[in-house]
N, C-alpha and C positions, 0 to 999 in steps of 0.2 A: 170305538174299539172295546171289546169285552174281554175280560180276563178273569178266570176263577182263581183267586189267590187270597191268602190271609194277610200278607203284608208285602210291601215293596221296599227294597233297600236301594239307596242311591249312592253312587260313589261321589265324593266331594273332593275336587283337586286341592292340593296344598298350595297356598300362595303366600307371598311375603308382602308386608305392608310398605316396607322401605325399599331403597335401591340396593343393588348388590354391594356397594361400598359401605352402606350404613349398617346392614344386618347380615348375619350369616344366612345362607340359603337353607331352607328346610331340607332334611334328609330325604333322599328318594326312597320310595316304598321298596321293600325287599320281601322275599317270601316269608322271612321271619317277622317282619314288621309291615303288615298290609296297611294301605291307606285307610283313614277313618271313613265310616259310612254313615249316611243320614238315613234313618229308618222312617218310612212313612206308611203307617198301617192303613189298609183299606177297611173301612167300617163294615162289619158283618151285616149291619142293617141295610147296606146299599145293594146287597145281592138280591136278584130277582129271577124268577123262573123265565127262561127263554122259551116262549111258547112255540116258536117255529121248530125247536129241536126237542120238544118234550111231549110226553103223554099228557092226558087230561087230568091225572090225579098226582099231586105233589106229595112226596113222602118226606119232605124236609121241614124242619121247624127250627126256629131260633131259640136257643137256650141262653137266658140272661144270667149266666154265672158271674158273680161279683168280681172274681179274679180275672176272667177272660171270657167274654161272651163267645159262643160258637154256634155253628150250624150242625144239627144232628139229622142224619138220614136213617129212617127205619123202613127198609125196603121189604115189601111183602109180595111174593110171586102171585100172580103173573103181571104185576104192574109194568107199564112201559117206562122206559128211561126218562128221567127228568134232569134237565140241565139248568144250573144256576149260573148267573153271570153278574159281574160288577164292572162298571165303566171306570177306567183309570182316569184321574183328572188330567186335563189337557197339559198342565204345566209339568207333569211327570213323564209324559209319553216319550219325549226325545232324550231324556236323561237317565232312564232306568237301565241299570247295568246288572242288577241281581234281583231275582225274585225268589221268595221263600214263603213257605206255608207249613202248617202242622196238620197232621191228620192222625186219627186213631181208629182202628177197627175193633169192634167188640167180637166179631166173628168173620172169618174169611169164607168166601163161597167155595164149596167143594168142587174141585176140578177147574177152577177159574184160571184161564190162561188166554190173554189177549192175542197171543201169537198163534193160537190153534183154532182153526175153523170150527164154529159151533160151540166153543167154550169161552167166548169173549165176555166173561163175567169178572168183575173186579170189585175189591173192597172200597176203592176210592179212585178218583182221577182228577187231574188238573189239566185244563186246556188253556193254552196261552196263544192268543191271536195277535199277530203283528202285521202291520201294513207298511210297505215301502214302495212308493210309486203306485203302479197298478197291481202289484203282486201282493197276495196275502200269504203269510207264513203261519203255520199252526204247528204247535208242539204239544202232544198229549202225553201226560204222565199217567200211568195206570198201576195200581197196586194189585197184581194178580197173585193168587195163592200158590200157583204152580209155575208161573212164568219165570224165566231166567233174568236175573237182575241186569239191567243195562241193555236188554234186547231191543232192537228196532224191529217192530212187527209189521208195520204197514207204511210204505212210502208212496206218496203220490206226487208227481211232478208234471206241471204243464206251464204254459206261458203265464198264467195268472195265479197259480197255487204251488206252494211247496209245503207238504204235510208229512210229518213223522209221528208215529205212535210207538 
């Protein structure tokens, strides 16, 4: 299973070591006090070009910043799209409750709007693939310069796929 992401956060349930008579039970999580999370970063070195979804020339490079290494894309028209992916370790696949990442654009594409035909250019995107049984679920996040925040632009549904962009 491939996921393009910078880090994965896992929810960890609160448990008590003793019996109910020996120790007070931990407080239930409330909106004001969420449960603690275990953060498991996915190493940027593990991202690879997904050749079946990518053009022949990669415009990505790894930047080894001492504070936080990152992947930089420098797109030059008319290069074809390149997709990077990293496999999430097996032990995290069933427990992942929250996915987060950071991205920064130095320039937004003029007129980029994933929801408008012929203008599907974005400053960045994250694609998350999940599989349950025989069905694949994909959720694509795109940072368009003119798209409306929170819009669902493209939905595909069939027996084996549920996909939202």
